[in-house]
C-alpha positions in Angstrom: 67.2 119.2 103.8 70.0 120.7 105.9 70.5 117.4 107.7 71.0 115.6 104.4 73.4 118.4 103.3 75.4 118.0 106.5 75.6 114.2 106.0 76.9 114.6 102.4 79.5 117.1 103.5 80.8 114.8 106.2 79.3 116.6 109.2 77.5 114.5 111.8 74.1 116.1 112.5 73.9 116.7 116.2 77.3 115.1 116.5 78.5 114.6 120.0 81.9 114.1 121.5 81.1 110.4 121.8 80.4 110.1 118.1 83.6 112.0 117.3 85.6 109.5 119.5 84.0 106.5 117.8 84.7 107.9 114.3 88.3 108.6 115.3 88.7 105.0 116.5 87.3 103.6 113.3 89.7 105.7 111.3 92.6 104.7 113.6 91.7 101.0 113.1 91.7 101.4 109.4 95.2 102.9 109.5 96.5 100.2 111.8 95.2 97.5 109.5 96.9 99.3 106.6 100.2 99.5 108.5 100.0 95.7 109.4 99.8 94.9 105.7 102.9 96.9 104.9 105.4 95.5 107.6 108.4 97.1 105.9 107.1 100.5 107.1 107.6 99.3 110.7 110.8 97.5 110.0 112.4 100.6 108.3 111.1 102.7 111.1 113.1 100.6 113.6 116.4 100.5 111.7 117.3 104.2 112.0 116.9 104.5 115.8 118.7 101.2 116.3 121.6 102.5 114.2 121.7 105.7 116.2 121.9 103.7 119.4 124.8 101.5 118.2 126.7 104.3 116.5 126.4 106.9 119.3 127.1 104.3 122.0 130.1 102.6 120.5 131.6 105.3 118.4 131.1 108.4 120.6 130.4 106.9 124.0 134.0 107.0 125.2 134.8 110.4 123.9 131.9 112.5 125.2 132.5 113.8 128.7 129.4 113.6 130.9 129.6 115.9 134.0 130.2 113.9 137.2 131.1 110.7 135.3 134.5 109.0 135.1 136.4 110.3 132.0 136.4 108.0 129.1 133.6 105.7 130.5 130.9 104.7 128.0 128.5 103.5 130.7 127.3 106.9 131.9 127.0 108.2 128.3 124.8 105.1 127.5 122.4 106.1 130.2 122.6 109.8 129.2 122.0 108.9 125.5 118.9 106.7 125.6 116.4 109.3 126.7 117.5 111.4 123.7 117.3 108.5 121.3 113.8 107.6 122.6 112.7 111.2 122.1 114.2 111.5 118.7 112.4 108.3 117.6 109.0 109.6 118.7 109.5 113.0 117.0 110.9 111.6 113.8 107.6 109.7 113.4 106.2 113.2 112.5 107.5 112.8 108.9 105.7 109.5 108.5 102.4 111.0 109.8 102.7 113.9 107.3 103.5 111.6 104.4 100.6 109.4 105.2 98.1 112.2 105.3 99.6 113.7 102.1 99.3 110.3 100.4 95.6 110.1 101.4 95.0 113.5 100.0 96.9 112.8 96.8 94.9 109.6 96.2 91.6 111.2 96.8 90.8 109.1 99.9 90.0 112.2 102.0 87.3 113.1 99.4 85.7 109.7 100.0 85.7 110.3 103.7 83.9 113.6 103.1 80.9 111.7 101.6 80.4 109.8 104.9 78.4 111.1 107.9 81.4 111.4 110.2 83.0 114.0 112.3 85.5 116.1 110.2 88.3 116.0 112.8 88.0 112.2 113.1 90.1 111.7 110.0 93.1 113.5 111.4 92.6 112.3 115.0 92.3 108.7 113.8 95.5 109.0 111.8 97.5 110.5 114.7 96.2 107.8 117.1 97.3 105.1 114.7 100.7 106.7 114.5 100.9 106.8 118.3 100.3 103.0 118.5 103.0 102.4 115.9 105.4 104.7 117.8 104.7 102.9 121.1 105.6 99.5 119.5 108.8 101.0 118.1 109.7 102.3 121.6 109.2 98.8 123.1 111.6 97.2 120.6 114.1 100.1 121.0 113.9 99.7 124.8 114.8 96.0 124.5 117.8 96.8 122.3 118.9 99.5 124.8 118.7 96.9 127.6 120.8 94.5 125.5 123.6 97.1 125.1 123.6 97.9 128.8 121.1 100.7 129.4 119.5 100.5 132.8 116.8 102.4 134.8 117.2 103.2 138.5 113.7 104.1 139.5 110.5 102.1 140.2 108.3 100.8 137.4 105.7 103.6 137.8 108.2 106.3 137.2 109.7 104.4 134.2 106.3 104.0 132.6 105.6 107.7 133.3 108.8 108.6 131.5 107.7 106.6 128.4 104.3 108.2 128.7 105.8 111.7 128.4 107.8 110.5 125.4 104.6 109.2 123.7 102.8 112.5 124.6 105.5 114.4 122.9 105.3 112.1 119.9 101.6 112.6 119.7 102.0 116.3 119.9 104.5 116.4 117.1 102.2 114.1 114.9 99.8 117.1 114.7 102.7 119.2 113.3 103.1 116.4 110.8 99.4 116.4 110.0 99.5 120.1 109.3 102.6 119.7 107.0 100.9 116.8 105.2 97.8 118.9 104.5 99.9 121.8 103.3 102.0 120.1 100.6 101.0 118.4 97.3 103.0 115.1 97.5 104.0 112.6 100.1 107.7 113.2 99.1 107.3 116.9 100.0 105.7 116.0 103.3 108.6 113.7 104.2 111.2 116.3 103.4 109.1 119.0 105.1 108.7 116.8 108.2 112.4 116.2 108.6 114.1 119.4 107.7 113.1 121.2 110.9 113.5 118.2 113.1 117.3 117.9 112.8 118.1 121.3 114.3 115.3 120.8 116.9 116.8 117.5 118.1 120.5 118.3 117.8 120.3 121.8 119.4 119.2 120.1 122.6 120.5 118.1 125.5 119.7 114.8 123.8 123.1 113.7 122.6 125.7 115.9 124.2 125.7 118.0 127.4 124.6 121.6 126.9 127.6 122.9 128.7 129.8 122.4 125.6 127.6 124.7 123.5 128.0 128.5 122.9 126.1 130.5 125.4 123.3 131.6 123.0 122.8 128.0 122.0 122.6 126.9 125.6 119.6 129.2 126.0 117.9 127.8 122.9 118.6 124.2 123.9 117.3 124.6 127.5 114.0 126.2 126.3 113.6 123.6 123.6 110.5 121.5 124.2 112.4 118.5 123.0 115.0 119.1 125.7 112.4 119.3 128.4 111.0 115.9 127.6 114.5 114.4 127.3 115.4 115.8 130.8 112.1 114.6 132.2 112.6 111.1 130.9 116.2 111.0 132.3 114.8 112.1 135.7 112.0 109.5 135.7 114.4 106.7 134.5 116.9 107.7 137.1 119.5 108.3 134.4 121.0 111.4 136.0 124.4 112.2 137.4 124.3 113.7 141.0 126.8 116.4 140.3 125.3 117.4 137.0 123.6 120.9 137.1 120.0 120.9 136.0 120.5 124.2 134.1 123.4 126.3 133.1 121.3 129.4 132.3 118.6 129.1 135.0 116.0 128.0 132.5 112.8 127.0 134.2 112.1 124.0 131.9 115.4 122.3 133.1 114.5 123.0 136.7 111.0 121.4 136.4 111.4 119.2 133.3 108.4 116.9 134.0 105.9 119.8 134.3 107.6 121.7 131.4 107.3 118.6 129.2 103.6 118.2 129.9 102.9 121.9 129.3 104.9 122.0 126.1 103.2 118.9 124.7 99.7 120.1 125.6 100.4 123.5 124.1 101.7 121.9 120.8 98.6 119.7 120.6 96.2 122.5 121.2 97.8 124.9 118.7 98.6 122.5 115.9 95.4 120.4 116.2 93.5 123.6 115.8 95.5 124.7 112.8 95.4 121.2 111.2 91.7 120.8 111.5 91.2 124.3 110.1 93.5 123.4 107.2 91.7 120.2 106.6 88.3 121.9 106.4 89.6 124.5 103.9 91.4 121.8 101.9 88.3 119.7 101.6 85.8 122.5 101.3 
């Protein structure tokens, strides 16, 4: 009788890690098929980062001073900028993840999933994996656009791929924040607003678009301990988009001295904390 009850409640009897992985992949496939049938979601998701690349490069590129670069030169800023644009793109996907989960909750789809003998966490894991695939495709297109406007890497292919890997890891970590927001609000519109309102200060109080040296001292500390900044700095290092005379840190912040390690640790910490909170929220919301 308990086995039947567990099945009805959506808990796999004697469920293993392998079963949870399979369930997550099935849900991810469902979301990818859904995305492919709504191509405007992908198209609109590409327009914003491409606009940021063009605007920042050609409007601000010649007026922002990069330490160690010739004054008024747009080329160094272009290389400085792209890691920040890539990181902003993967983190802004958080709003879409939250809105998607909120939409599923609003339409009652999650209730239907509960009637199936599947792992509870698979619904959220599948959704975040599907969002990760979409983000990866967006990064590929954005990288092509960046190459067309003159962005270049100066390291071997292994390091470049590792840089993109760190960016995707950050995006996956932030998608769990989006999942928690999506489960905590009543409508997809609220999830979109809630997913963006905190991202703007996070991305702009960082080293993504301007050097930290121009910020007030207290903002320099915040920017250099920002997990977003760590991933941007790590990507620049792995892409070879660094200026030799540019100091790693103005405040002695450890994440700027060891950005690759800091980026990994920040992303893993965010995944552990927010996945735990999201799954707990999912269980209470569907109880």
